[in-house]
C-alpha positions as a Markdown table, in Angstrom:
| # | Residue | x | y | z |
|---|---|---|---|---|
| 1 | Met | -56.5 | -22.5 | -5.6 |
| 2 | Tyr | -58.7 | -20.4 | -3.3 |
| 3 | Asn | -62.0 | -20.6 | -2.2 |
| 4 | Glu | -64.4 | -17.9 | -3.6 |
| 5 | Asp | -65.2 | -16.6 | -0.5 |
| 6 | Asp | -61.2 | -16.0 | 0.1 |
| 7 | Ile | -60.0 | -12.4 | -0.4 |
| 8 | Val | -56.6 | -12.9 | -1.9 |
| 9 | Val | -54.1 | -10.0 | -2.7 |
| 10 | Ser | -51.4 | -9.8 | -5.2 |
| 11 | Val | -48.1 | -8.8 | -3.7 |
| 12 | Gln | -48.2 | -6.0 | -6.7 |
| 13 | Val | -51.6 | -4.3 | -5.2 |
| 14 | Leu | -50.2 | -4.6 | -1.8 |
| 15 | Asn | -46.8 | -2.6 | -3.0 |
| 16 | Lys | -49.3 | -0.2 | -5.1 |
| 17 | Leu | -51.3 | 0.6 | -2.0 |
| 18 | His | -48.2 | 1.1 | 0.1 |
| 19 | Phe | -46.4 | 3.4 | -2.3 |
| 20 | Asn | -49.9 | 5.6 | -2.8 |
| 21 | Met | -50.3 | 6.0 | 0.8 |
| 22 | Val | -46.9 | 7.4 | 1.1 |
| 23 | Arg | -46.4 | 9.1 | -1.9 |
| 24 | Lys | -49.7 | 10.5 | -3.0 |
| 25 | Phe | -51.2 | 11.2 | 0.6 |
| 26 | Lys | -48.2 | 11.9 | 2.5 |
| 27 | Ile | -48.6 | 9.3 | 5.1 |
| 28 | Asp | -45.4 | 8.4 | 7.3 |
| 29 | Asp | -44.1 | 5.0 | 5.9 |
| 30 | Asp | -44.3 | 3.4 | 9.0 |
| 31 | Ile | -47.8 | 4.5 | 9.5 |
| 32 | Ala | -48.6 | 3.5 | 6.0 |
| 33 | Phe | -47.1 | -0.3 | 6.9 |
| 34 | Lys | -49.1 | -0.6 | 10.3 |
| 35 | Ala | -52.1 | 0.5 | 8.7 |
| 36 | Ile | -51.8 | -2.5 | 6.2 |
| 37 | Gln | -50.6 | -4.6 | 8.6 |
| 38 | Glu | -53.5 | -4.1 | 10.8 |
| 39 | Asn | -56.4 | -4.0 | 8.1 |
| 40 | Val | -55.4 | -6.0 | 5.2 |
| 41 | Phe | -52.7 | -8.4 | 6.6 |
| 42 | Thr | -56.0 | -9.7 | 9.0 |
| 43 | Ile | -58.7 | -10.3 | 6.6 |
| 44 | Ala | -56.7 | -11.5 | 3.2 |
| 45 | Ser | -53.9 | -13.8 | 2.0 |
| 46 | Phe | -51.5 | -13.1 | -0.4 |
| 47 | Glu | -50.5 | -14.4 | -3.8 |
| 48 | Thr | -46.4 | -14.5 | -3.9 |
| 49 | Leu | -44.9 | -13.4 | -7.2 |
| 50 | Thr | -43.6 | -16.8 | -8.9 |
| 51 | Ala | -41.9 | -17.6 | -11.9 |
| 52 | Gln | -45.2 | -19.0 | -13.3 |
| 53 | Ile | -46.9 | -15.8 | -12.4 |
| 54 | Tyr | -44.1 | -13.6 | -13.7 |
| 55 | Thr | -44.4 | -15.8 | -17.1 |
| 56 | Lys | -48.1 | -15.4 | -17.5 |
| 57 | Ala | -47.7 | -11.7 | -16.8 |
| 58 | Val | -45.3 | -11.2 | -19.5 |
| 59 | Gln | -47.6 | -13.1 | -21.8 |
| 60 | Ile | -50.5 | -10.7 | -21.0 |
| 61 | Arg | -48.8 | -7.6 | -21.5 |
| 62 | Glu | -47.8 | -8.6 | -25.1 |
| 63 | Gln | -51.5 | -9.9 | -25.9 |
| 64 | Tyr | -53.5 | -7.2 | -24.4 |
| 65 | Asn | -50.9 | -4.3 | -24.2 |
| 66 | Ile | -51.2 | -3.2 | -20.8 |
| 67 | Ser | -48.7 | -2.0 | -18.3 |
| 68 | Tyr | -46.2 | -4.5 | -17.1 |
| 69 | Trp | -47.2 | -3.7 | -13.5 |
| 70 | Asp | -50.9 | -4.3 | -14.3 |
| 71 | Ser | -50.1 | -7.5 | -15.9 |
| 72 | Leu | -48.7 | -8.9 | -12.7 |
| 73 | Val | -51.8 | -8.1 | -10.9 |
| 74 | Val | -54.0 | -9.6 | -13.6 |
| 75 | Ala | -51.4 | -12.8 | -13.7 |
| 76 | Ser | -51.8 | -13.0 | -9.9 |
| 77 | Ala | -55.6 | -12.8 | -10.2 |
| 78 | Leu | -55.9 | -15.7 | -12.7 |
| 79 | Glu | -53.1 | -17.5 | -10.9 |
| 80 | Ser | -55.2 | -17.3 | -7.4 |
| 81 | Gly | -58.4 | -18.3 | -9.4 |
């Protein structure tokens, strides 16, 4: 459990950020990585994908009919408090 002042980012959000920078904004892969490293890694901690988060994501997806990828974000947020 994290402190309410902590910035916690799910790995899924990190993946989406990188993907959008490269695909939608046409930023070179290495530049996107460096930007994330310098601007996100320095202020946030990361919620890793675990079997527990995966299981919760599947349950959330079934219950609320949202995309699998979004259910991972929600499950990670719930897990990190």
